[in-house]
Gaussian input, Z-matrix of N, CA and C with variables (Angstrom, degrees):
# hf/3-21g

backbone

0 1
 N
 C     1     B1
 C     2     B2     1     A1
 N     3     B3     2     A2     1     D1
 C     4     B4     3     A3     2     D2
 C     5     B5     4     A4     3     D3
 N     6     B6     5     A5     4     D4
 C     7     B7     6     A6     5     D5
 C     8     B8     7     A7     6     D6
 N     9     B9     8     A8     7     D7
 C    10    B10     9     A9     8     D8
 C    11    B11    10    A10     9     D9
 N    12    B12    11    A11    10    D10
 C    13    B13    12    A12    11    D11
 C    14    B14    13    A13    12    D12
 N    15    B15    14    A14    13    D13
 C    16    B16    15    A15    14    D14
 C    17    B17    16    A16    15    D15
 N    18    B18    17    A17    16    D16
 C    19    B19    18    A18    17    D17
 C    20    B20    19    A19    18    D18
 N    21    B21    20    A20    19    D19
 C    22    B22    21    A21    20    D20
 C    23    B23    22    A22    21    D21
 N    24    B24    23    A23    22    D22
 C    25    B25    24    A24    23    D23
 C    26    B26    25    A25    24    D24
 N    27    B27    26    A26    25    D25
 C    28    B28    27    A27    26    D26
 C    29    B29    28    A28    27    D27
 N    30    B30    29    A29    28    D28
 C    31    B31    30    A30    29    D29
 C    32    B32    31    A31    30    D30
 N    33    B33    32    A32    31    D31
 C    34    B34    33    A33    32    D32
 C    35    B35    34    A34    33    D33
 N    36    B36    35    A35    34    D34
 C    37    B37    36    A36    35    D35
 C    38    B38    37    A37    36    D36
 N    39    B39    38    A38    37    D37
 C    40    B40    39    A39    38    D38
 C    41    B41    40    A40    39    D39
 N    42    B42    41    A41    40    D40
 C    43    B43    42    A42    41    D41
 C    44    B44    43    A43    42    D42
 N    45    B45    44    A44    43    D43
 C    46    B46    45    A45    44    D44
 C    47    B47    46    A46    45    D45
 N    48    B48    47    A47    46    D46
 C    49    B49    48    A48    47    D47
 C    50    B50    49    A49    48    D48
 N    51    B51    50    A50    49    D49
 C    52    B52    51    A51    50    D50
 C    53    B53    52    A52    51    D51
 N    54    B54    53    A53    52    D52
 C    55    B55    54    A54    53    D53
 C    56    B56    55    A55    54    D54
 N    57    B57    56    A56    55    D55
 C    58    B58    57    A57    56    D56
 C    59    B59    58    A58    57    D57
 N    60    B60    59    A59    58    D58
 C    61    B61    60    A60    59    D59
 C    62    B62    61    A61    60    D60
 N    63    B63    62    A62    61    D61
 C    64    B64    63    A63    62    D62
 C    65    B65    64    A64    63    D63
 N    66    B66    65    A65    64    D64
 C    67    B67    66    A66    65    D65
 C    68    B68    67    A67    66    D66
 N    69    B69    68    A68    67    D67
 C    70    B70    69    A69    68    D68
 C    71    B71    70    A70    69    D69
 N    72    B72    71    A71    70    D70
 C    73    B73    72    A72    71    D71
 C    74    B74    73    A73    72    D72
 N    75    B75    74    A74    73    D73
 C    76    B76    75    A75    74    D74
 C    77    B77    76    A76    75    D75
 N    78    B78    77    A77    76    D76
 C    79    B79    78    A78    77    D77
 C    80    B80    79    A79    78    D78
 N    81    B81    80    A80    79    D79
 C    82    B82    81    A81    80    D80
 C    83    B83    82    A82    81    D81
 N    84    B84    83    A83    82    D82
 C    85    B85    84    A84    83    D83
 C    86    B86    85    A85    84    D84
 N    87    B87    86    A86    85    D85
 C    88    B88    87    A87    86    D86
 C    89    B89    88    A88    87    D87
 N    90    B90    89    A89    88    D88
 C    91    B91    90    A90    89    D89
 C    92    B92    91    A91    90    D90
 N    93    B93    92    A92    91    D91
 C    94    B94    93    A93    92    D92
 C    95    B95    94    A94    93    D93
 N    96    B96    95    A95    94    D94
 C    97    B97    96    A96    95    D95
 C    98    B98    97    A97    96    D96
 N    99    B99    98    A98    97    D97
 C   100   B100    99    A99    98    D98
 C   101   B101   100   A100    99    D99
 N   102   B102   101   A101   100   D100
 C   103   B103   102   A102   101   D101
 C   104   B104   103   A103   102   D102
 N   105   B105   104   A104   103   D103
 C   106   B106   105   A105   104   D104
 C   107   B107   106   A106   105   D105
 N   108   B108   107   A107   106   D106
 C   109   B109   108   A108   107   D107
 C   110   B110   109   A109   108   D108
 N   111   B111   110   A110   109   D109
 C   112   B112   111   A111   110   D110
 C   113   B113   112   A112   111   D111
 N   114   B114   113   A113   112   D112
 C   115   B115   114   A114   113   D113
 C   116   B116   115   A115   114   D114
 N   117   B117   116   A116   115   D115
 C   118   B118   117   A117   116   D116
 C   119   B119   118   A118   117   D117
 N   120   B120   119   A119   118   D118
 C   121   B121   120   A120   119   D119
 C   122   B122   121   A121   120   D120
 N   123   B123   122   A122   121   D121
 C   124   B124   123   A123   122   D122
 C   125   B125   124   A124   123   D123
 N   126   B126   125   A125   124   D124
 C   127   B127   126   A126   125   D125
 C   128   B128   127   A127   126   D126
 N   129   B129   128   A128   127   D127
 C   130   B130   129   A129   128   D128
 C   131   B131   130   A130   129   D129
 N   132   B132   131   A131   130   D130
 C   133   B133   132   A132   131   D131
 C   134   B134   133   A133   132   D132
 N   135   B135   134   A134   133   D133
 C   136   B136   135   A135   134   D134
 C   137   B137   136   A136   135   D135
 N   138   B138   137   A137   136   D136
 C   139   B139   138   A138   137   D137
 C   140   B140   139   A139   138   D138
 N   141   B141   140   A140   139   D139
 C   142   B142   141   A141   140   D140
 C   143   B143   142   A142   141   D141
 N   144   B144   143   A143   142   D142
 C   145   B145   144   A144   143   D143
 C   146   B146   145   A145   144   D144
 N   147   B147   146   A146   145   D145
 C   148   B148   147   A147   146   D146
 C   149   B149   148   A148   147   D147
 N   150   B150   149   A149   148   D148
 C   151   B151   150   A150   149   D149
 C   152   B152   151   A151   150   D150
 N   153   B153   152   A152   151   D151
 C   154   B154   153   A153   152   D152
 C   155   B155   154   A154   153   D153
 N   156   B156   155   A155   154   D154
 C   157   B157   156   A156   155   D155
 C   158   B158   157   A157   156   D156
 N   159   B159   158   A158   157   D157
 C   160   B160   159   A159   158   D158
 C   161   B161   160   A160   159   D159
 N   162   B162   161   A161   160   D160
 C   163   B163   162   A162   161   D161
 C   164   B164   163   A163   162   D162
 N   165   B165   164   A164   163   D163
 C   166   B166   165   A165   164   D164
 C   167   B167   166   A166   165   D165
 N   168   B168   167   A167   166   D166
 C   169   B169   168   A168   167   D167
 C   170   B170   169   A169   168   D168
 N   171   B171   170   A170   169   D169
 C   172   B172   171   A171   170   D170
 C   173   B173   172   A172   171   D171
 N   174   B174   173   A173   172   D172
 C   175   B175   174   A174   173   D173
 C   176   B176   175   A175   174   D174
 N   177   B177   176   A176   175   D175
 C   178   B178   177   A177   176   D176
 C   179   B179   178   A178   177   D177
 N   180   B180   179   A179   178   D178
 C   181   B181   180   A180   179   D179
 C   182   B182   181   A181   180   D180
 N   183   B183   182   A182   181   D181
 C   184   B184   183   A183   182   D182
 C   185   B185   184   A184   183   D183
 N   186   B186   185   A185   184   D184
 C   187   B187   186   A186   185   D185
 C   188   B188   187   A187   186   D186
 N   189   B189   188   A188   187   D187
 C   190   B190   189   A189   188   D188
 C   191   B191   190   A190   189   D189
 N   192   B192   191   A191   190   D190
 C   193   B193   192   A192   191   D191
 C   194   B194   193   A193   192   D192
 N   195   B195   194   A194   193   D193
 C   196   B196   195   A195   194   D194
 C   197   B197   196   A196   195   D195
 N   198   B198   197   A197   196   D196
 C   199   B199   198   A198   197   D197
 C   200   B200   199   A199   198   D198
 N   201   B201   200   A200   199   D199
 C   202   B202   201   A201   200   D200
 C   203   B203   202   A202   201   D201
 N   204   B204   203   A203   202   D202
 C   205   B205   204   A204   203   D203
 C   206   B206   205   A205   204   D204
 N   207   B207   206   A206   205   D205
 C   208   B208   207   A207   206   D206
 C   209   B209   208   A208   207   D207
 N   210   B210   209   A209   208   D208
 C   211   B211   210   A210   209   D209
 C   212   B212   211   A211   210   D210
 N   213   B213   212   A212   211   D211
 C   214   B214   213   A213   212   D212
 C   215   B215   214   A214   213   D213
 N   216   B216   215   A215   214   D214
 C   217   B217   216   A216   215   D215
 C   218   B218   217   A217   216   D216
 N   219   B219   218   A218   217   D217
 C   220   B220   219   A219   218   D218
 C   221   B221   220   A220   219   D219
 N   222   B222   221   A221   220   D220
 C   223   B223   222   A222   221   D221
 C   224   B224   223   A223   222   D222
 N   225   B225   224   A224   223   D223
 C   226   B226   225   A225   224   D224
 C   227   B227   226   A226   225   D225

   B1=1.4864
   B2=1.5798
   B3=1.3371
   B4=1.3752
   B5=1.4722
   B6=1.3388
   B7=1.4576
   B8=1.5741
   B9=1.3753
   B10=1.4451
   B11=1.4715
   B12=1.3285
   B13=1.4307
   B14=1.5291
   B15=1.2906
   B16=1.4449
   B17=1.5648
   B18=1.3372
   B19=1.4146
   B20=1.4958
   B21=1.2732
   B22=1.4953
   B23=1.4458
   B24=1.3458
   B25=1.3320
   B26=1.5080
   B27=1.1809
   B28=1.5028
   B29=1.5485
   B30=1.2941
   B31=1.4800
   B32=1.4787
   B33=1.3344
   B34=1.5379
   B35=1.4297
   B36=1.4164
   B37=1.4721
   B38=1.4897
   B39=1.2778
   B40=1.4953
   B41=1.4683
   B42=1.3979
   B43=1.4555
   B44=1.4927
   B45=1.2918
   B46=1.5105
   B47=1.5856
   B48=1.3213
   B49=1.4320
   B50=1.4446
   B51=1.2504
   B52=1.4576
   B53=1.4924
   B54=1.2979
   B55=1.4645
   B56=1.5997
   B57=1.3231
   B58=1.4255
   B59=1.5468
   B60=1.3121
   B61=1.4974
   B62=1.5345
   B63=1.3065
   B64=1.4129
   B65=1.4870
   B66=1.3077
   B67=1.4653
   B68=1.4430
   B69=1.3661
   B70=1.5082
   B71=1.5526
   B72=1.3856
   B73=1.4599
   B74=1.4798
   B75=1.3485
   B76=1.5061
   B77=1.5152
   B78=1.3218
   B79=1.3719
   B80=1.5267
   B81=1.3038
   B82=1.3382
   B83=1.6003
   B84=1.3833
   B85=1.4879
   B86=1.5271
   B87=1.2757
   B88=1.5666
   B89=1.5014
   B90=1.2913
   B91=1.4351
   B92=1.5036
   B93=1.3241
   B94=1.4992
   B95=1.5323
   B96=1.2450
   B97=1.5264
   B98=1.5676
   B99=1.4376
   B100=1.4331
   B101=1.5843
   B102=1.2938
   B103=1.5325
   B104=1.5325
   B105=1.3015
   B106=1.4031
   B107=1.5713
   B108=1.2186
   B109=1.4820
   B110=1.5661
   B111=1.2416
   B112=1.5040
   B113=1.4908
   B114=1.3427
   B115=1.4887
   B116=1.5110
   B117=1.3419
   B118=1.3527
   B119=1.6015
   B120=1.3029
   B121=1.4866
   B122=1.5526
   B123=1.3260
   B124=1.4467
   B125=1.4997
   B126=1.3334
   B127=1.4511
   B128=1.4797
   B129=1.3133
   B130=1.4106
   B131=1.5264
   B132=1.3347
   B133=1.4838
   B134=1.5166
   B135=1.3624
   B136=1.4688
   B137=1.5366
   B138=1.3970
   B139=1.4596
   B140=1.4859
   B141=1.3769
   B142=1.4720
   B143=1.5889
   B144=1.2079
   B145=1.4750
   B146=1.5497
   B147=1.2453
   B148=1.5009
   B149=1.5560
   B150=1.3757
   B151=1.4226
   B152=1.5407
   B153=1.2476
   B154=1.5194
   B155=1.5955
   B156=1.2634
   B157=1.4873
   B158=1.4939
   B159=1.3986
   B160=1.5280
   B161=1.5118
   B162=1.2848
   B163=1.5880
   B164=1.5838
   B165=1.2928
   B166=1.4524
   B167=1.5063
   B168=1.3705
   B169=1.4627
   B170=1.5541
   B171=1.2978
   B172=1.4342
   B173=1.4776
   B174=1.3082
   B175=1.4135
   B176=1.5219
   B177=1.2703
   B178=1.4436
   B179=1.4884
   B180=1.2824
   B181=1.4391
   B182=1.5695
   B183=1.3628
   B184=1.4554
   B185=1.5948
   B186=1.3559
   B187=1.3752
   B188=1.5685
   B189=1.3891
   B190=1.4143
   B191=1.5284
   B192=1.3267
   B193=1.3950
   B194=1.6031
   B195=1.2869
   B196=1.5099
   B197=1.5505
   B198=1.3867
   B199=1.5821
   B200=1.5090
   B201=1.4228
   B202=1.4416
   B203=1.4501
   B204=1.3371
   B205=1.4603
   B206=1.5631
   B207=1.3213
   B208=1.4428
   B209=1.5208
   B210=1.2094
   B211=1.5351
   B212=1.4805
   B213=1.3100
   B214=1.4613
   B215=1.4799
   B216=1.4211
   B217=1.2846
   B218=1.5726
   B219=1.2978
   B220=1.4855
   B221=1.5606
   B222=1.3664
   B223=1.4183
   B224=1.5897
   B225=1.3347
   B226=1.5096
   B227=1.4688
   A1=107.81
   A2=114.44
   A3=119.35
   A4=109.32
   A5=115.89
   A6=125.27
   A7=114.29
   A8=115.71
   A9=121.09
   A10=111.33
   A11=118.94
   A12=121.78
   A13=110.44
   A14=116.86
   A15=122.10
   A16=109.66
   A17=114.32
   A18=121.41
   A19=110.09
   A20=119.08
   A21=127.42
   A22=112.09
   A23=122.82
   A24=125.52
   A25=114.31
   A26=120.28
   A27=125.10
   A28=107.39
   A29=117.90
   A30=119.66
   A31=114.98
   A32=115.65
   A33=118.93
   A34=116.05
   A35=115.74
   A36=121.05
   A37=110.27
   A38=116.71
   A39=126.07
   A40=107.18
   A41=114.42
   A42=117.39
   A43=111.12
   A44=120.01
   A45=124.84
   A46=106.33
   A47=115.64
   A48=120.35
   A49=110.78
   A50=124.65
   A51=124.40
   A52=113.81
   A53=116.27
   A54=124.50
   A55=102.95
   A56=119.46
   A57=121.28
   A58=112.11
   A59=112.32
   A60=121.17
   A61=107.98
   A62=118.56
   A63=122.27
   A64=109.60
   A65=119.18
   A66=119.49
   A67=114.46
   A68=116.93
   A69=117.97
   A70=113.73
   A71=112.51
   A72=116.11
   A73=105.86
   A74=121.27
   A75=121.38
   A76=106.08
   A77=124.30
   A78=124.64
   A79=113.92
   A80=115.07
   A81=124.03
   A82=111.29
   A83=112.77
   A84=118.38
   A85=108.54
   A86=114.84
   A87=118.65
   A88=111.41
   A89=117.96
   A90=121.52
   A91=113.86
   A92=114.75
   A93=120.33
   A94=105.36
   A95=121.82
   A96=125.23
   A97=108.26
   A98=116.74
   A99=120.82
   A100=109.48
   A101=117.67
   A102=116.13
   A103=112.02
   A104=122.84
   A105=123.01
   A106=109.73
   A107=119.17
   A108=122.22
   A109=107.84
   A110=115.76
   A111=118.96
   A112=110.55
   A113=117.09
   A114=119.46
   A115=106.53
   A116=120.13
   A117=126.95
   A118=109.23
   A119=116.81
   A120=123.05
   A121=110.53
   A122=114.00
   A123=118.69
   A124=110.48
   A125=122.63
   A126=120.74
   A127=110.10
   A128=118.25
   A129=121.06
   A130=115.49
   A131=112.04
   A132=119.18
   A133=111.45
   A134=117.44
   A135=121.38
   A136=112.91
   A137=114.42
   A138=118.28
   A139=114.12
   A140=116.42
   A141=121.98
   A142=107.08
   A143=120.71
   A144=125.64
   A145=110.39
   A146=116.16
   A147=116.13
   A148=107.92
   A149=117.98
   A150=118.73
   A151=115.34
   A152=110.60
   A153=119.85
   A154=106.96
   A155=112.35
   A156=118.57
   A157=110.35
   A158=114.39
   A159=116.02
   A160=111.08
   A161=114.27
   A162=122.02
   A163=107.37
   A164=119.44
   A165=120.14
   A166=109.51
   A167=118.99
   A168=120.20
   A169=110.38
   A170=119.97
   A171=116.02
   A172=115.13
   A173=120.87
   A174=127.22
   A175=113.13
   A176=112.41
   A177=119.41
   A178=116.21
   A179=117.53
   A180=124.63
   A181=110.28
   A182=115.05
   A183=113.50
   A184=107.85
   A185=113.70
   A186=124.42
   A187=112.24
   A188=114.73
   A189=120.78
   A190=108.35
   A191=122.36
   A192=124.81
   A193=110.26
   A194=116.09
   A195=123.02
   A196=108.43
   A197=111.21
   A198=117.16
   A199=110.72
   A200=113.48
   A201=118.58
   A202=113.27
   A203=119.70
   A204=121.98
   A205=104.82
   A206=120.22
   A207=122.88
   A208=104.82
   A209=120.90
   A210=124.93
   A211=108.97
   A212=120.46
   A213=123.57
   A214=109.79
   A215=123.87
   A216=121.52
   A217=109.34
   A218=116.00
   A219=120.16
   A220=112.57
   A221=118.14
   A222=121.33
   A223=111.00
   A224=112.03
   A225=116.09
   A226=113.51
   D1=153.57
   D2=-177.24
   D3=-78.10
   D4=161.11
   D5=179.17
   D6=-60.42
   D7=-34.51
   D8=176.26
   D9=-63.88
   D10=-37.04
   D11=178.35
   D12=-60.10
   D13=-44.57
   D14=-177.38
   D15=-72.24
   D16=-43.65
   D17=-176.50
   D18=-60.58
   D19=-40.19
   D20=-179.55
   D21=-82.38
   D22=-10.46
   D23=-173.70
   D24=77.27
   D25=11.50
   D26=-174.88
   D27=-67.85
   D28=-35.20
   D29=-179.50
   D30=-68.06
   D31=-14.70
   D32=173.29
   D33=-90.29
   D34=-5.43
   D35=179.22
   D36=-75.62
   D37=155.73
   D38=170.35
   D39=-68.13
   D40=157.53
   D41=176.11
   D42=-58.78
   D43=-40.41
   D44=-179.90
   D45=-56.39
   D46=-52.92
   D47=-178.51
   D48=-62.65
   D49=-36.64
   D50=175.67
   D51=-66.59
   D52=-35.46
   D53=-178.47
   D54=-69.92
   D55=-47.70
   D56=179.47
   D57=-59.78
   D58=-38.47
   D59=175.45
   D60=-57.75
   D61=-54.58
   D62=-176.47
   D63=-58.94
   D64=-42.77
   D65=176.37
   D66=-61.39
   D67=-36.94
   D68=177.96
   D69=-69.96
   D70=-34.54
   D71=177.96
   D72=-69.53
   D73=-45.68
   D74=-176.47
   D75=-60.91
   D76=-48.36
   D77=178.49
   D78=-50.89
   D79=-48.10
   D80=-175.29
   D81=-61.59
   D82=-38.51
   D83=176.86
   D84=-71.97
   D85=-44.16
   D86=176.34
   D87=-54.51
   D88=-50.68
   D89=-179.89
   D90=-59.06
   D91=-44.68
   D92=-177.71
   D93=-68.37
   D94=-36.96
   D95=-173.67
   D96=-85.62
   D97=-6.85
   D98=179.56
   D99=73.96
   D100=31.26
   D101=-177.35
   D102=-95.44
   D103=-10.88
   D104=-174.09
   D105=-86.45
   D106=136.09
   D107=178.89
   D108=-65.45
   D109=159.27
   D110=-179.67
   D111=-62.43
   D112=147.87
   D113=178.24
   D114=-80.32
   D115=-174.51
   D116=-171.73
   D117=-65.95
   D118=-46.36
   D119=174.82
   D120=-55.47
   D121=-54.45
   D122=-177.91
   D123=-62.71
   D124=-40.34
   D125=175.66
   D126=-59.80
   D127=-45.89
   D128=-176.96
   D129=-60.35
   D130=-36.99
   D131=174.06
   D132=-67.50
   D133=-41.42
   D134=176.58
   D135=-62.39
   D136=-40.72
   D137=176.68
   D138=-66.48
   D139=-37.53
   D140=178.04
   D141=-64.95
   D142=-48.32
   D143=177.13
   D144=-56.23
   D145=-42.44
   D146=-174.52
   D147=-76.59
   D148=-33.93
   D149=171.25
   D150=-61.99
   D151=-40.14
   D152=178.51
   D153=-60.74
   D154=-49.85
   D155=-176.80
   D156=-62.75
   D157=-40.70
   D158=179.54
   D159=-66.45
   D160=-33.68
   D161=-176.90
   D162=-71.00
   D163=-31.88
   D164=-174.45
   D165=-136.04
   D166=70.97
   D167=-171.10
   D168=-73.71
   D169=-17.00
   D170=176.65
   D171=-91.81
   D172=0.89
   D173=170.36
   D174=-83.46
   D175=71.71
   D176=178.01
   D177=-135.57
   D178=164.27
   D179=173.50
   D180=-124.51
   D181=128.67
   D182=-173.54
   D183=-72.14
   D184=149.88
   D185=-178.97
   D186=-51.24
   D187=-42.74
   D188=-176.17
   D189=-64.98
   D190=-35.56
   D191=178.66
   D192=-67.96
   D193=-47.75
   D194=178.21
   D195=-55.13
   D196=-48.70
   D197=-177.06
   D198=-59.57
   D199=-47.91
   D200=-179.43
   D201=-59.53
   D202=-42.07
   D203=-174.05
   D204=-72.73
   D205=-38.45
   D206=-179.86
   D207=-61.80
   D208=-52.54
   D209=-177.82
   D210=-55.29
   D211=-44.60
   D212=179.54
   D213=-63.77
   D214=-36.98
   D215=-175.48
   D216=-75.86
   D217=-33.09
   D218=-179.49
   D219=-75.14
   D220=-14.03
   D221=-175.89
   D222=-95.34
   D223=-8.18
   D224=178.28
   D225=-62.41

């Protein structure tokens, strides 16, 4: 085993605890890298926003307008 396993005490954990640790580490990497699918609450919010957009398709602002307004604010 590597020195990090010993230094962090991982080598003294049970197999189940180490598997849980690996899962936690993987989840943290996936979250940081944006690899996890949205959870139920996030999916519900995305669905709500899509439904709102479908219901009011003309209620939009062009990207060029948003960008120009933001640039104006930052230049003050």
